[in-house]
C-alpha positions as CSV (number, residue, x, y, z in Angstrom):
1,M,92.1,90.4,161.8
2,E,94.6,92.5,160.0
3,P,93.7,94.1,156.7
4,A,96.5,92.1,154.9
5,D,94.9,88.9,156.1
6,Q,91.5,90.0,154.9
7,G,93.0,90.7,151.4
8,E,94.6,87.2,151.4
9,L,91.4,85.6,152.3
10,R,89.5,87.5,149.7
11,L,92.0,86.6,147.0
12,S,92.0,83.0,148.0
13,G,88.3,82.8,147.2
14,L,88.9,83.7,143.5
15,D,89.4,81.1,140.8
16,L,90.2,81.1,137.1
17,P,86.6,80.7,135.9
18,L,85.7,83.7,137.9
19,L,88.5,85.7,136.3
20,H,87.2,84.7,132.8
21,A,83.7,85.6,133.9
22,L,84.9,89.1,135.0
23,H,86.6,89.6,131.7
24,A,83.6,88.5,129.7
25,L,81.1,90.6,131.7
26,L,83.2,93.8,131.4
27,A,83.8,93.2,127.7
28,E,80.2,92.4,126.8
29,R,78.6,94.7,129.4
30,S,75.9,92.1,129.7
31,V,75.2,88.9,131.6
32,T,73.6,87.4,128.5
33,G,76.5,88.4,126.2
34,A,79.0,87.1,128.7
35,A,77.2,83.7,128.9
36,I,77.2,83.4,125.2
37,R,80.8,84.3,124.9
38,L,81.9,81.7,127.5
39,G,79.4,79.1,126.5
40,R,77.8,79.0,130.0
41,S,74.3,79.5,131.3
42,Q,72.9,82.9,132.3
43,P,72.3,81.8,135.9
44,T,76.0,80.8,136.1
45,L,77.1,84.2,135.0
46,S,74.5,86.0,137.2
47,S,76.0,84.1,140.2
48,A,79.5,85.0,139.1
49,L,78.5,88.7,138.9
50,A,77.1,88.5,142.4
51,R,80.4,87.1,143.7
52,L,82.4,89.7,141.9
53,R,80.3,92.5,143.3
54,R,80.8,91.2,146.8
55,H,84.6,90.8,146.2
56,F,85.1,94.4,144.8
57,G,82.4,96.1,146.8
58,D,81.2,97.7,143.5
59,D,78.2,97.0,141.2
60,L,80.4,96.8,138.1
61,L,77.4,96.8,135.8
62,T,74.4,99.1,136.3
63,R,71.3,99.4,134.3
64,S,70.8,102.5,132.1
65,G,67.5,102.3,130.3
66,N,67.2,98.9,128.5
67,H,71.0,98.1,128.7
68,Y,73.8,98.0,131.2
69,V,76.8,100.3,131.5
70,L,80.1,99.8,133.4
71,T,80.7,101.7,136.6
72,R,83.7,104.0,136.8
73,F,85.6,101.4,138.7
74,A,84.7,98.7,136.2
75,E,86.0,100.9,133.4
76,Q,89.3,101.0,135.2
77,L,89.3,97.2,135.6
78,R,88.3,96.4,132.0
79,P,91.8,96.7,130.3
80,L,93.5,95.0,133.2
81,T,91.2,91.9,132.9
82,G,92.3,91.3,129.3
83,V,95.9,91.4,130.3
84,A,95.3,89.2,133.3
85,V,93.4,86.5,131.3
86,A,96.0,86.5,128.6
87,A,98.8,86.2,131.1
88,V,97.2,83.4,133.0
89,E,96.5,81.5,129.7
90,R,100.2,81.9,128.7
91,V,101.4,80.7,132.1
92,F,99.3,77.5,132.0
93,S,100.1,76.8,128.3
94,A,103.8,77.1,128.9
95,E,105.9,73.9,128.3
96,A,109.2,73.1,130.0
97,E,110.4,71.4,126.9
98,F,108.9,72.3,123.5
99,D,108.3,69.5,121.0
100,P,106.7,70.8,117.8
101,G,105.3,67.4,117.0
102,E,103.5,67.1,120.3
103,T,102.5,70.6,121.2
104,S,98.9,71.9,121.1
105,R,100.0,75.5,121.8
106,E,98.2,78.5,120.3
107,F,100.4,81.4,119.1
108,T,98.8,84.8,119.0
109,I,100.1,87.3,116.4
110,V,98.8,90.8,115.9
111,S,98.9,91.7,112.2
112,S,97.3,93.9,109.5
113,D,95.8,92.2,106.5
114,N,99.0,93.2,104.7
115,G,101.2,91.0,106.8
116,I,98.7,88.1,106.8
117,S,98.4,88.3,103.0
118,V,102.1,88.1,102.4
119,V,103.5,85.8,105.0
120,G,100.4,84.5,106.9
121,G,99.7,81.6,104.6
122,L,103.4,80.6,104.5
123,L,103.6,80.6,108.3
124,V,100.4,78.5,108.7
125,A,101.7,76.0,106.1
126,R,105.0,75.6,107.9
127,V,103.4,75.3,111.3
128,A,100.9,72.7,109.9
129,R,103.9,70.6,108.6
130,E,106.1,70.8,111.7
131,A,103.5,71.2,114.5
132,P,100.2,69.7,113.4
133,G,98.6,70.2,116.8
134,A,99.6,73.9,117.1
135,R,97.5,76.9,116.0
136,I,98.2,80.4,114.9
137,R,95.6,83.0,116.0
138,F,95.9,86.3,114.0
139,V,94.3,89.3,115.6
140,P,93.8,92.7,113.9
141,V,95.9,95.7,114.6
142,T,94.2,98.0,117.0
143,P,95.1,101.4,118.6
144,E,96.2,99.4,121.7
145,S,98.6,97.3,119.6
146,I,100.5,100.4,118.4
147,S,100.1,102.3,121.7
148,R,103.6,101.1,122.9
149,K,102.2,99.9,126.2
150,D,104.5,97.3,127.6
151,E,101.8,95.3,129.3
152,F,100.0,94.6,126.0
153,Y,103.0,93.1,124.2
154,R,103.5,90.7,127.1
155,T,100.1,89.1,126.3
156,V,100.8,88.3,122.6
157,D,103.5,86.3,120.9
158,G,104.3,89.2,118.6
159,V,103.3,91.7,116.0
160,L,103.7,91.7,112.2
161,M,104.3,95.4,111.6
162,P,106.6,97.5,109.4
163,H,109.4,99.5,110.9
164,G,108.3,103.0,111.9
165,Y,105.5,102.1,114.3
166,L,106.8,100.2,117.3
167,D,109.8,100.6,119.6
168,L,110.0,97.0,120.8
169,P,113.7,96.0,121.3
170,R,113.3,92.6,119.5
171,N,112.5,92.1,115.9
172,I,113.2,90.0,112.8
173,D,113.1,91.6,109.4
174,L,110.9,89.5,107.0
175,Y,110.8,91.2,103.7
176,T,110.9,94.6,101.9
177,D,108.1,96.0,99.8
178,R,107.5,99.1,97.6
179,W,104.6,101.5,97.8
180,V,102.4,102.0,94.7
181,C,99.2,103.9,94.2
182,V,95.8,102.5,93.2
183,A,93.1,104.3,91.4
184,S,90.0,103.6,89.3
185,A,90.6,102.8,85.6
186,A,87.7,105.1,84.9
187,N,89.3,108.1,86.7
188,T,89.6,110.5,83.8
189,R,91.5,113.0,86.0
190,I,94.6,110.9,85.8
191,G,96.5,110.6,82.5
192,D,99.3,108.2,81.6
193,R,101.0,108.7,85.0
194,L,100.3,110.1,88.5
195,T,101.8,113.5,89.4
196,M,102.4,115.3,92.6
197,D,99.5,117.7,91.6
198,H,97.2,114.6,91.5
199,L,98.3,113.8,95.0
200,R,97.3,117.3,96.2
201,E,94.1,117.6,94.2
202,L,92.5,114.1,94.3
203,P,90.6,112.7,97.3
204,W,92.3,109.9,99.3
205,V,91.3,106.7,100.9
206,A,93.5,106.1,104.0
207,T,94.2,103.3,106.5
208,F,93.7,104.2,110.1
209,G,92.0,107.4,111.2
210,D,94.7,108.2,113.7
211,P,97.6,109.9,111.7
212,L,100.1,108.1,114.0
213,G,98.9,104.8,112.5
214,R,99.6,105.8,108.9
215,A,102.5,104.6,106.9
216,P,105.9,106.4,107.0
217,A,105.4,107.0,103.2
218,W,102.3,108.9,104.0
219,R,104.2,111.1,106.5
220,Q,106.9,111.5,103.9
221,M,104.3,112.8,101.4
222,E,103.1,115.4,103.9
223,M,106.7,116.5,104.4
224,L,106.9,117.1,100.6
225,G,104.0,119.6,100.9
226,V,101.1,117.2,100.1
227,V,98.2,117.4,102.5
228,P,96.0,114.6,101.5
229,R,92.2,115.3,101.5
230,V,90.9,112.1,103.0
231,C,87.4,111.0,101.9
232,A,87.3,107.6,103.6
233,T,89.3,105.5,106.0
234,A,89.3,101.7,106.4
235,E,91.6,99.7,108.6
236,S,92.3,97.2,105.8
237,F,94.7,97.4,103.0
238,L,92.8,94.8,101.0
239,A,89.8,97.1,101.1
240,M,91.6,99.9,99.4
241,P,91.2,98.7,95.8
242,Q,87.5,98.2,96.2
243,L,87.0,101.6,97.8
244,V,88.7,103.5,94.9
245,R,87.2,101.5,92.0
246,A,83.9,103.6,91.9
247,C,85.3,107.1,92.6
248,D,88.1,109.5,91.8
249,A,90.0,108.7,95.0
250,I,93.5,107.2,95.2
251,A,95.3,105.2,97.8
252,L,98.7,104.0,98.8
253,L,99.2,100.3,98.7
254,Q,102.0,97.8,99.2
255,E,103.2,96.4,95.8
256,R,102.9,92.8,97.0
257,V,99.2,93.4,98.1
258,A,98.6,95.3,94.8
259,A,99.8,92.3,92.9
260,L,97.0,90.3,94.5
261,V,94.4,92.6,92.9
262,A,96.2,93.6,89.7
263,D,93.8,91.6,87.6
264,V,90.7,93.1,89.2
265,P,88.6,94.9,86.4
266,G,88.3,98.6,86.7
267,L,91.5,99.1,88.7
268,R,94.9,100.8,87.9
269,I,98.2,100.2,89.7
270,L,100.4,103.4,89.3
271,E,103.9,104.3,90.3
272,C,104.2,106.8,93.1
273,P,105.3,110.2,91.8
274,F,107.9,110.5,94.6
275,D,110.5,108.2,95.9
276,A,108.5,106.6,98.7
277,I,110.4,105.1,101.6
278,P,110.3,101.3,101.2
279,L,108.3,99.3,103.7
280,V,110.3,96.8,105.8
281,E,108.0,94.2,107.4
282,A,109.2,92.7,110.6
283,F,108.1,90.4,113.4
284,W,108.3,92.2,116.8
285,W,108.2,90.7,120.3
286,H,108.6,91.5,123.9
287,P,111.9,90.4,125.6
288,I,109.9,88.3,128.1
289,H,109.6,85.7,125.3
290,D,113.3,85.4,124.6
291,D,113.9,82.2,126.5
292,D,110.6,80.5,125.7
293,P,111.5,77.4,123.6
294,G,108.2,77.5,121.8
295,H,108.6,81.1,120.9
296,A,112.1,80.5,119.7
297,W,110.8,77.8,117.4
298,L,108.1,80.3,116.1
299,R,110.8,82.8,115.4
300,R,112.8,80.2,113.5
301,C,109.7,79.4,111.4
302,L,109.3,83.1,110.6
303,T,113.0,83.5,109.7
304,G,112.8,80.7,107.2
305,L,109.8,82.1,105.3
306,R,110.5,83.1,101.7
307,P,107.7,85.3,100.4
308,D,109.6,85.9,97.1
309,A,109.9,82.2,96.3
């Protein structure tokens, strides 16, 4: 038998449940965890692992002390399985003709809590009215989602992200926002207004540990000669006010998000002492979705949102 025939025979033995099992096993690094994740029994996942080991000729999971670790080959497979599972799910959820009133489709949108806070509720409300059987799944921003890897964007319907982070060729601008600073009302080091000296001297709470994930306004501040001394990071804009309330730190926050916490006791909203670049929030997507009628409907829903209303 030729090697190509062997490959075809091996691939013909695979099925979708086995692909999901592979993804769960590599993500959880545990038969027990994978079983819980998929809602299956441990013997079922143990059997799936045995089949996968035979298929790949690799152990995939090996015991190290009282837990399991991935083999080198499994580490290479792990990111590919997520893409494969997402791609398969998208293929089988596709509809030749999209009817909002009849669809049960789930749309996946990557978004920070900023985007969810401003337009998330408006989008969910519109989808509930027009497509009561559809669902929106919001997933958090991760290093992978701003890594500019083409294969990742093929697996989601889009990303709610300001300009300055992504280089996807398709986007819809949704709204513009200003940057303000938040600080504790008990911070005696700040007088009536915030100054550039305060930005240099006070500690900062930042979003995202990776400098590439920080706002263009942050990078603008650095170009003005301010090198912020970061005392804490949290990948959540909504967490910023709570983190600065009990200390002398300051943080940059979108004005629309700041408005949600303006009445929180012990908090001050302050004007930036420099002309911070406005934030333009957009919905970004991969061109692979251009001709998808369901995705086109989702884009129309987003275009019609009015966060200022």
